[in-house]
Structures are given as C-alpha cells and as structure tokens.
C-alpha positions in Angstrom: -21.3 -6.0 4.8 -19.6 -7.3 2.1 -15.6 -7.0 1.2 -14.0 -7.6 -2.1 -12.3 -10.9 -1.9 -8.6 -9.1 -2.9 -9.4 -6.7 -0.1 -9.8 -10.0 2.5 -6.7 -11.6 1.1 -4.6 -8.6 1.7 -5.8 -8.1 5.0 -4.9 -11.6 5.8 -1.4 -11.7 4.4 -0.9 -8.4 6.3 -1.7 -10.0 9.7 0.5 -12.9 9.0 3.4 -10.9 8.9 5.6 -9.8 11.9 4.4 -6.7 13.4 7.3 -4.9 13.1 8.1 -5.9 9.7 4.6 -4.9 8.7 5.1 -1.2 10.2 8.4 -1.0 8.8 7.0 -1.5 5.3 3.9 0.5 5.9 6.1 3.6 6.8 8.2 3.3 3.9 5.0 2.8 1.5 3.9 5.9 3.1 6.9 7.8 2.9 6.8 6.5 -1.0 3.0 7.7 -1.4 3.6 11.1 -0.1 6.9 11.6 -1.9 5.6 10.4 -5.4 9.4 10.2 -6.6 10.5 6.9 -8.6 6.6 6.2 -9.1 6.1 6.4 -12.8 2.6 8.0 -13.7 2.3 8.7 -10.2 -0.4 11.5 -9.7 -1.5 13.3 -6.9 -0.5 12.2 -3.6 1.5 9.4 -5.5 -1.5 7.3 -6.9 -1.0 5.8 -10.2 -3.1 7.0 -12.6 -5.1 4.7 -15.5 -3.7 5.6 -18.6 
C-alpha cells in the first residue's frame, strides 16, 4: 500500500511529539473541528471549503 509523502511526514512529526502534548493538541483540534467557530470558510464539520 502506498501513502502520500505528506501524510507520512505528518505521522512521523506526530510520533516525535510528547504523548501528553499530542493528546492535548488532538483534543483541542477535535473541539475546534466540531465547533467550527473562528475558522474562516469552515463548512460542515469545520472542514475548510475550497473557494
């Protein structure tokens, strides 16, 4: 199976982070994605829309 290079780089970057710090960042990101407020151009689920 082949993965895009940018995805592999992101995984490596996340694995290098401290586990507690990574979990804190992930929970904040999840909160922002569910809320969608404060994200310019956010569509359903906080996903950015091309435009």
